N, C-alpha and C positions, 0 to 999 in steps of 0.2 A: 449238086447240096448244099457246097460250101459258097457258093455265090449265095446262094439264097440265107443262110446262114450270116453272111458280111452286110446283106440286103437291112435286116432285120438289127444285127450291131446299128451300124449307117443311122436306122430310123429312131432307135435308142438313143444315140449320143445327140441327136437333133433335138427329141425331145427334151434330152437336160439339160441342153446348150438350149433350149427354151424357159425352161425353169430359172436358170441361171439367172438370162439376161431380163426376167420378167422378176425377179426377186431385188436385182440389184438397179429398175427402175422404181418399186418400193421404197428400196431407202434410199435410196436419190433423192426422195420429195419427203423425208423423213428427217425431225432432228434430229442428231445436231449437222447434216449433212445438206437440207434441205436449201438454206439460200447459197451457201459455200457452191455448194457440185453445181447451178445454177450460172453462177457468177462465173464461177472457168468455163461454163459453157461458151463462153463469149470467145474465148482461144483458139484457135485454130491448129486442128489436131484434138480436141477435147472433145468426144460423146461421151455417153455417161458410163461406159464402164471404164473409161482413162480418168475422167472424174475422181471417182469414185477409189479406183488404186492409187492415185495420188493425196486424196484425203486420208485416206485410213494410212498410209506410207506417215504422211506428215502430222497427223493428228492435230492436238491443240496449236492452228499459229503463231499465239501469242511466245508461243515458246522463244521464237526466233528473233530476236532484236532487230535484226535487220536480214535482206536480202541475203548478202554475203554470209551470214550462217546458215539459212535455209541450203544456200550453194555447198556448201563444208557439209552440210548433212549428207547433202545426197549424194557426196564424194565425184561432185560436176565441180570443180573448186578450178579457180583461173587457169586455163590452157595457154593463153594466149596474150602476152603484155607487148603493147603497139608503142615504136615510136617511133615517127614516120611513116617509113618502107620500113624500119626492121621490125620481127617479132620473136619471140622464143616460142616454140613448140615445147608444150607438156604432156603428159598423157595424166587421163581420167585416174584419181587415185581408184584406187579397191575397198577401200573402206567406203565407209555411209551405208547409206538403206539400199540396195542391189535393183528392188522393185523398183523405188522411185526412182535411180539411176536410168533406167530399162522405161522406166513407162515416157520420162521426157525423151530420151533417144526416138520413140516410134516417136511420139504426136511430132518432134521435130520435122520428121520424114515428110509427112504428113503435113505440115506445116506449110514447106518449100513445095509441095504441089499445090497446092487452095488457095494463100498468101501470096498476091504480089509484093507485097513487102517484105517477108520471110526471104522468098523466094532469092529476091534483089541479095539481101542481109548474105545468105546463105552462095549466092554467086560471089560476094566479093569479097567473102573470106575464102574460098575453095581458089580464089585466082590467087591468091595471097601462098595460102596452104600447100594447093595442091593434093591434099589430102582428102575423100569424100568425108571417110571417116571421123577425122580432125575435125573438118567444118561443120560436120554436124553435130561436134558434142557441143561446138561454140555456140549456135541456134538454140541445142538443150537448155542451153547452160541458160542463157538470156528470156527461152521460156522459161523458165522456173524463175529469174527476177520477177516477170512478169505477173507467173503465179502468185509471188509474195504479196506483188503489188496491189490487187484486184480483192484480195483475200482480208490480209493486213488493215486497208487503207477505204476496201468496201467501195471500190470506187472502178470504170468504165475502162476498158480497155481503150490507148488512143487508137489502134490500130485493128478494131473489131470491125468485120465487116454488119451492116443492117439486115442482109439476106441475109446469109449463114448463120446469124444469131436466131432471126426468126424463124428460120425454118426448123432450127433444132429443136426451139420453144416446141414447134408444133409437132415434132415428134413427140418428147418429152412428153406433150398433151396428148398426143394418143398413147403415151403409154400404160403400160400397167399400172394400179396403186394412183394414178389422182383423179380424186375424188370431185365431182362439180354437183353443185343442185341442178336440179331440174329447169330447164330450160337456159341453162347456161352451154353453150356451146365448146366446142374446143376452142374456136378462132378467139375467142374472147380469154379464155386460158393464157393462147398464148403471147396473147397480149398486154394482163395482167404481168406476166413473169419480164416479159421486156420492158414493162413501167417498172417492176421492183427493184432490177439494175441500176435504172438513174437512164438508161439510151431513151435520148430524145427522136424516135423515128415515126414518121408521118406513110410507113410502107403498108400496103395491105394487099398489097401482089406482087406476085412473084413469079420466076416460070424456074423449077426444078427437077433435073434428067425432065425436060420435054412435057413436065405434068405444071398446070398454072398450079398454085396456092397462093391462101390468102387469111388472113389473120383482119381481126375487127377494127375496126377505127376507132379510136379511143371514143367517140359518141357512146357508141353503140355498147361499153363496158364500165358494168356497174362502179361508182368511184369507191366506190370502199369493198377491201377484199374479207375484212371480219365480217360484214353481214353474210359475204356470199359462204365463208368457211372455207377460204382458199388461202394456199400459205404455199411461198417457192423456196 
């Protein structure tokens, strides 16, 4: 009897989680989040949920005159000062937005698993600091600096993986809330989102989790998004 009740509870939890994910997907595609959320998806460790947590914690990015101001707001103030081989270790501050700090640390752990660049950065600081938790805070801080740049300057992250971004865009296109005119397939929506960020890529096919994936070549995508009624 108890097992049956627990199974029912698990089903309810899964259902509720799916509803929350669906609502986040819808909000991610609406103003004022749309373009900003898509830009954050360039960064490793950032999916729809993580992007929405970060955006809701930051609010208007124009409030922060520099990346340093945003880092301080998150409580991820500079913890490593380097001078040759010397470095001074400091703890992260307890002030600032706790959820933003948590989100960046979680994203940092993901980033070092999937991005060769961020893995290399982490290993560099780990060799110097010898403490994984302190090294990952450095990565979290650097990721937050990247967040500031892609949002304020509306620029492409120089370390973004084209295949990872294309996959995320395809997942987003499949998600709830995406409105597509008749005849416009998901692969076309994916390419439009990639174009919106400004990344020049000729990727039309890639493999993820042993499954071939496809996004539409530019020639197949209608030139004007407004006529399609699509926004990213």
